[in-house]
C-alpha positions in Angstrom: -13.6 -14.4 9.5 -10.8 -13.0 11.5 -11.2 -9.4 13.7 -8.4 -8.0 11.5 -10.7 -8.8 8.2 -13.6 -6.8 10.3 -11.3 -3.8 10.0 -10.5 -3.7 6.5 -12.2 -1.5 3.4 -14.8 -3.8 1.8 -13.3 -3.3 -1.8 -10.5 -1.0 -0.7 -8.0 -1.7 -3.1 -10.8 -1.6 -5.4 -11.5 1.8 -4.8 -7.9 2.6 -4.9 -7.5 1.7 -8.6 -10.7 3.1 -9.1 -9.7 6.9 -7.8 -6.2 6.7 -9.5 -4.8 8.6 -6.7 -4.0 12.3 -5.8 -4.0 13.9 -9.2 -7.2 12.6 -10.6 -8.7 15.6 -9.6 -11.4 12.5 -8.3 -12.2 12.2 -4.3 -9.5 10.1 -2.7 -10.9 7.3 -0.2 -8.6 6.5 2.6 -9.5 2.8 2.9 -8.0 0.7 6.0 -6.0 -2.1 4.4 -3.4 -4.9 5.7 0.1 -5.5 5.1 0.4 -8.8 3.6 4.1 -8.6 2.8 6.8 -6.2 2.6 10.6 -6.7 0.7 13.7 -4.5 0.4 14.5 -4.1 -2.9 17.9 -2.5 -2.8 18.1 0.3 -5.4 21.6 2.0 -5.1 24.4 2.0 -2.9 22.9 4.9 -0.5 18.4 4.0 -0.8 16.9 0.9 -0.2 12.8 0.5 -1.5 10.8 -1.2 0.2 7.4 -3.2 -2.1 4.5 -4.4 -0.2 1.4 -6.5 -1.0 -1.3 -4.4 0.5 -4.8 -6.5 1.2 -8.5 -5.5 2.0 -9.4 -9.0 2.7 -10.4 -10.0 -0.6 -8.4 -8.1 -3.5 -4.7 -7.7 -2.8 -2.2 -5.0 -4.7 1.4 -4.7 -5.1 2.9 -1.0 -4.3 6.3 0.8 -3.7 6.6 2.2 -0.2 7.8 6.1 -0.6 11.0 6.2 0.3 10.1 9.3 2.8 8.7 6.4 4.6 11.2 3.6 5.1 12.3 4.5 8.4 8.9 3.3 9.4 9.5 -0.3 7.8 13.6 -0.4 9.0 11.9 0.7 13.1 9.3 -1.9 12.3 6.7 0.0 12.5 5.6 -1.3 9.0 5.5 -5.2 9.3 4.0 -7.7 7.6 0.0 -7.5 9.1 0.0 -4.3 10.0 -3.1 -2.5 9.4 -3.0 0.9 7.6 -5.0 3.6 6.7 -3.9 4.6 3.1 -4.3 8.4 3.3 -2.7 10.0 0.6 -1.0 7.4 -2.8 -0.1 8.0 -5.8 -1.1 6.2 -8.9 1.3 4.8 -11.7 0.6 1.7 -14.3 4.2 0.0 -15.6 4.5 -2.2 -17.7 0.9 -3.4 -17.3 1.1 -3.2 -13.1 0.1 -0.5 -11.2 2.0 0.8 -8.6 
């Protein structure tokens, strides 16, 4: 097991899905996860949207990074293999995928 995997929250992805985000009224856990991949998706002429794959070492989920945090991707503070603590998130289901 790699040293980064030991820092990750066991079943952190499942906890995110089960708690359904800040609007659910349930306690929102703050898992430590790793960014596995980030990709830029042009939204329009002025805005780029970033999608990321987050992993807890066992499970993974594809997410959209809030546009207010795009500067962290652009500056290199958020990049592949960065370990992050998820403090707040919004849970949406679209086309049978969770974003």
